[in-house]
C-alpha positions as CSV (number, residue, x, y, z in Angstrom):
1,M,129.4,114.3,71.8
2,F,129.7,116.2,74.8
3,Y,133.2,114.6,75.9
4,K,134.2,116.0,72.5
5,F,132.9,119.5,73.1
6,L,134.7,119.5,76.1
7,D,138.1,118.5,74.7
8,D,137.8,121.3,71.7
9,L,137.2,123.8,74.8
10,N,140.6,122.5,76.2
11,F,143.0,124.4,74.1
12,V,145.8,124.4,76.5
13,S,146.2,120.7,76.2
14,R,145.6,120.7,72.2
15,C,148.5,123.6,72.0
16,K,151.0,121.3,74.5
17,K,150.0,118.3,71.8
18,Y,151.5,120.1,68.9
19,N,154.2,121.6,71.0
20,L,153.3,125.4,70.2
21,G,153.1,128.2,72.0
22,L,149.5,130.0,72.8
23,W,150.3,132.9,70.3
24,Q,151.6,129.9,67.9
25,C,148.4,127.4,68.6
26,P,145.2,127.8,66.1
27,N,142.6,126.6,68.6
28,F,143.6,129.9,71.3
29,L,144.0,132.4,68.3
30,F,140.8,131.3,67.2
31,L,139.2,131.8,70.3
32,I,140.9,135.1,70.7
33,M,139.2,136.2,67.4
34,A,135.9,135.2,68.3
35,V,136.5,137.3,71.7
36,I,138.0,140.3,69.7
37,T,134.9,140.2,66.7
38,I,132.3,140.2,69.5
39,A,134.1,143.2,71.6
40,A,134.3,144.5,68.2
41,M,130.9,144.4,67.1
42,L,129.7,146.1,70.7
43,V,132.5,149.0,70.7
44,T,131.2,149.9,67.1
45,N,127.5,149.9,68.2
46,Y,128.6,152.2,71.3
47,V,130.9,154.5,69.1
48,A,128.0,154.8,66.2
49,Q,125.5,155.4,69.2
50,Q,128.0,158.3,71.1
51,Y,129.0,159.9,68.2
52,T,127.5,161.1,65.0
53,D,131.0,162.0,63.3
54,E,131.4,159.1,60.6
55,A,135.2,160.1,60.6
56,V,135.4,158.4,64.3
57,T,133.3,155.2,63.4
58,I,135.6,154.5,60.4
59,V,138.5,154.8,62.3
60,S,137.5,152.2,65.2
61,V,136.2,149.8,62.5
62,A,139.7,150.1,60.7
63,G,141.6,150.0,63.7
64,V,139.6,146.6,64.5
65,A,140.0,145.3,61.3
66,I,144.1,146.0,61.8
67,L,143.6,143.8,64.9
68,I,141.5,141.0,63.4
69,M,144.5,140.7,60.4
70,T,147.1,140.7,62.7
71,I,145.7,137.8,65.1
72,S,145.2,136.1,61.8
73,N,148.7,136.7,60.5
74,F,149.5,134.5,63.7
75,V,147.1,132.1,63.1
76,I,148.4,131.3,59.7
77,R,151.9,131.1,60.9
78,G,150.5,128.5,63.7
79,V,149.0,126.6,60.8
80,E,151.8,126.6,58.8
81,K,154.1,125.4,61.8
82,V,151.9,122.5,62.7
83,A,152.0,121.6,58.7
84,E,155.8,121.8,58.5
85,A,156.1,119.8,61.4
86,N,153.9,117.3,59.8
87,I,155.5,117.0,56.8
88,I,158.8,116.7,58.4
89,K,157.3,114.0,60.8
90,T,156.2,111.9,57.4
91,E,159.8,112.2,55.6
92,F,161.3,111.2,58.6
93,I,159.0,107.9,58.8
94,S,159.4,107.2,55.2
95,I,163.2,107.4,55.2
96,I,163.8,105.1,58.7
97,S,161.1,102.8,57.1
98,H,163.0,102.1,54.3
99,Q,166.4,102.2,56.3
100,L,165.0,99.4,58.2
101,C,163.6,97.4,55.5
102,S,167.0,96.2,54.6
103,P,168.5,94.7,57.4
104,L,165.2,93.0,58.5
105,S,164.8,91.0,55.2
106,A,168.4,90.4,55.3
107,I,167.6,88.9,59.0
108,K,164.8,87.0,57.6
109,W,166.7,85.8,54.4
110,N,169.5,84.1,57.1
111,I,167.1,82.7,59.5
112,E,165.4,81.0,56.8
113,I,168.8,79.5,55.8
114,I,169.7,78.4,59.2
115,E,166.2,76.6,59.0
116,T,166.8,75.1,55.8
117,E,170.4,73.7,57.2
118,K,168.4,72.4,60.4
119,D,166.1,70.5,58.0
120,G,168.9,69.1,55.9
121,G,170.6,67.3,58.8
122,N,172.6,70.6,60.9
123,N,170.6,69.7,64.1
124,L,170.7,72.6,66.7
125,S,170.2,72.2,70.7
126,P,166.9,72.6,71.9
127,K,167.8,75.7,73.2
128,K,169.2,77.5,70.2
129,L,165.7,76.1,68.3
130,I,163.9,78.5,71.1
131,F,166.4,81.4,70.4
132,L,166.2,81.0,66.6
133,E,162.3,80.9,67.0
134,N,162.1,84.1,69.0
135,I,164.2,85.9,67.0
136,K,161.9,84.7,64.1
137,K,158.8,86.0,65.9
138,S,160.5,89.5,66.9
139,N,161.8,89.9,63.3
140,E,158.5,89.3,61.9
141,K,156.8,91.9,64.3
142,M,159.5,94.6,63.1
143,L,158.8,93.9,59.4
144,K,154.9,94.3,60.1
145,L,155.7,97.6,62.0
146,V,157.8,98.7,59.2
147,S,155.2,97.7,56.5
148,D,152.4,99.4,58.3
149,L,154.5,102.8,58.5
150,L,155.6,102.6,54.7
151,E,151.9,102.0,54.0
152,V,150.9,104.9,55.9
153,V,153.2,107.6,54.5
154,R,152.0,106.1,50.7
155,I,148.3,106.6,51.8
156,D,149.0,110.0,53.2
157,Q,151.3,111.3,50.3
158,G,148.5,109.6,47.7
159,R,150.8,107.1,46.6
160,S,149.5,104.0,47.6
161,I,148.9,101.3,44.5
162,F,146.2,99.6,44.7
163,E,145.3,96.4,42.3
164,K,141.6,95.6,42.6
165,K,139.7,92.5,41.3
166,D,136.8,90.6,42.1
167,A,137.4,88.5,45.2
168,R,135.3,86.4,48.2
169,L,136.0,87.6,51.4
170,E,135.1,84.3,53.0
171,L,138.5,83.1,51.5
172,L,140.3,86.0,52.7
173,A,139.1,85.9,56.3
174,Q,139.8,82.2,56.6
175,E,143.7,82.9,55.3
176,V,143.8,85.4,58.0
177,I,142.1,83.6,60.7
178,D,144.9,80.9,59.7
179,D,147.6,82.8,59.3
180,L,147.1,84.4,63.0
181,G,147.5,80.9,64.7
182,Y,150.6,81.6,66.1
183,L,148.3,84.8,68.0
184,R,145.7,82.6,69.1
185,A,147.4,80.1,70.5
186,A,149.7,82.4,72.7
187,K,146.7,84.0,74.1
188,N,144.6,80.9,74.2
189,V,141.8,82.4,72.5
190,E,139.1,80.8,70.1
191,V,138.2,82.6,66.9
192,V,134.4,81.5,65.4
193,F,134.4,82.2,62.1
194,E,130.7,81.9,60.4
195,S,129.9,83.4,56.6
196,D,126.4,83.1,54.7
197,K,126.6,81.2,52.1
198,G,126.7,82.3,48.2
199,L,128.1,85.7,49.5
200,P,128.5,88.1,46.6
201,K,132.2,89.0,45.4
202,V,133.6,92.8,46.5
203,H,136.0,94.2,44.3
204,V,139.2,94.8,46.2
205,D,142.7,94.8,46.5
206,C,143.6,91.4,48.0
207,K,146.7,92.1,49.6
208,K,145.3,95.5,51.7
209,M,141.9,93.6,52.2
210,K,144.1,91.3,54.6
211,I,145.5,93.9,56.2
212,V,142.4,95.2,57.1
213,M,141.3,92.0,58.5
214,E,144.7,91.2,60.4
215,N,144.4,94.0,62.1
216,L,140.7,94.0,63.7
217,I,140.5,90.4,63.9
218,G,144.2,90.6,65.7
219,N,143.0,93.4,67.2
220,A,140.1,91.4,68.9
221,I,142.4,88.6,70.0
222,K,145.6,90.7,71.4
223,Y,142.3,92.7,73.5
224,S,140.8,89.7,74.8
225,K,141.0,88.4,78.2
226,E,142.6,84.8,78.1
227,S,141.0,81.9,77.3
228,G,138.5,84.2,75.2
229,K,136.4,84.1,72.4
230,V,136.1,86.2,69.2
231,M,133.8,86.0,66.7
232,V,133.9,86.5,63.2
233,T,131.0,86.7,60.7
234,L,130.3,87.5,57.2
235,R,126.7,88.7,56.0
236,Q,124.9,90.1,53.1
237,K,123.3,93.2,54.1
238,N,121.6,94.9,50.8
239,D,124.3,95.5,48.5
240,N,126.8,94.8,51.0
241,V,128.8,92.3,52.3
242,R,129.2,93.2,55.9
243,M,132.0,91.6,58.1
244,V,131.5,91.9,62.1
245,V,134.6,91.2,64.4
246,Q,133.2,91.1,68.2
247,D,135.5,90.5,71.2
248,Q,135.0,90.0,74.8
249,G,138.3,92.5,75.9
250,V,139.0,95.0,77.8
251,G,136.8,97.8,75.6
252,I,137.3,101.1,74.8
253,P,136.3,104.4,77.1
254,R,133.5,106.0,75.7
255,Y,135.1,109.6,75.8
256,Q,138.1,108.0,73.4
257,H,135.8,106.7,70.8
258,N,136.2,109.8,68.4
259,K,139.8,109.3,68.5
260,I,140.1,105.9,67.7
261,F,140.9,105.7,64.1
262,E,144.0,108.4,64.3
263,K,147.4,107.7,64.1
264,F,149.1,106.6,66.3
265,F,146.2,106.8,68.9
266,R,146.1,104.0,71.7
267,S,143.3,104.0,74.7
268,N,144.2,104.6,77.9
269,N,142.8,101.7,78.7
270,I,144.6,99.7,76.0
271,S,147.8,101.1,77.4
272,K,147.0,99.8,80.7
273,Y,147.1,95.9,79.6
274,R,150.8,96.6,78.2
275,T,149.3,95.3,75.1
276,E,151.9,95.5,71.6
277,G,151.3,97.8,69.0
278,V,151.5,101.8,67.7
279,G,148.3,102.9,66.8
280,L,148.5,102.4,63.1
281,G,146.1,99.4,62.5
282,L,142.8,101.0,62.5
283,Y,144.0,104.2,61.1
284,L,145.3,101.9,58.0
285,V,141.8,100.0,58.5
286,K,140.0,103.2,57.7
287,A,142.3,104.6,54.9
288,I,142.4,101.4,52.9
289,L,138.3,100.7,53.4
290,N,137.6,104.5,52.2
291,N,139.2,103.4,49.0
292,F,137.1,100.4,48.3
293,G,134.1,102.6,48.9
294,G,133.6,100.8,52.4
295,S,133.5,101.7,56.0
296,V,133.9,101.1,59.5
297,W,132.2,101.4,62.8
298,F,132.3,100.0,66.5
299,E,130.6,99.8,69.7
300,S,132.8,99.5,72.7
301,E,132.3,99.6,76.3
302,V,134.8,99.2,78.8
303,D,135.4,95.5,80.4
304,K,132.5,94.1,78.0
305,G,134.7,94.3,74.5
306,S,134.0,95.9,71.7
307,T,132.3,95.0,68.0
308,F,133.7,96.5,64.8
309,F,131.6,96.4,62.0
310,V,133.0,96.7,57.9
311,N,130.6,97.1,54.9
312,I,131.9,96.7,51.2
313,P,130.3,97.3,48.3
314,A,129.5,93.8,46.5
315,A,131.3,93.6,43.1
316,K,128.8,94.7,40.1
317,G,128.0,92.3,37.8
C-alpha cells in the first residue's frame, strides 16, 4: 500500500508513461488544482477579513473560480488525449492481429500437409525434421499471441462471446496439463495435480476457462527454476470451487504486486530471467473470471515463488 501511495505521487514518471507534457498530464494538473484550491481558500479568508466591501470578495472568488475552470479545461484535454491514444492503440492491435491470423494459419496448414506427406513415406532428413518442428513451435507461439491480443480487444470492446455450460474443472485442468507437456519437458518441471472427489460442476465457457488455466499453469512452469515442481489443486470451498497453482520460482517483487493484472505489464524480476511473454496472460485471466463471477488473487515473494488462487461459483442445481 505504501509503495502504491509513493507511485501515485510520482506524477513525473506517470506523465512520461503516457507520453504527455506536464500541462497535459491529469496527475500533475490535479495536484496543481489541489494547491490552487487550498491557496484560494486561504486568500478568500484573508480578503474577507481585510475588506468589508462585498464587491472585492466577489471579484476575488470569481477570479479563483476562473483559474480553477482553466486548469480543469487542461485536465479534460489531457484525459481526452489519453483516451484517444488508447482507442487508436486498441484499433491498431485489432487490425494487426487480424492481418497476422491469415498468414500464420496458412503456415500451420502447410506444416500439417508436410507432416502428412512425411508419414506417407516422403521421408525427410533428421536435420529437416528438427527445422520443421522448430517452425511448428514458433508458429504455435505466434498464433497464441495473436489469439490473446484479439481476445483482449474483444473483452475491452465488450464483444467477447461466452458460451457457458456446466463443466467439471478437474477434467479441464487435466487436459491443460497434458497440452502443456512440451513446456514441462523443456523446463524439466514436474506438475503435481490433486483434486477433491465429487467436486461440483461450474458454469463456464470451457474454451475460455482453459485460457485461464493455460496462463496460470503455463506461467508457473515458465517461471519455475530448472527441475522445479508446480502444484495444481482443486478444492471445494463453501459454494465455490477453488483452484490453487503454486510454484517455487522467481516470485514477484512486493512493490509491483498491485500492477500484476495490468495489460502488458511484466515484472522487473521476471524480465531479468528473459522469460517469453508480453504481459497479457494475467490480464486475460482476471477479465475472463470476472465474466464467470469468479475471482483471482495471489501471494508471492522474490526467489520463493508464487501462489495463485482462483474461486469460481459452483453451478446451481
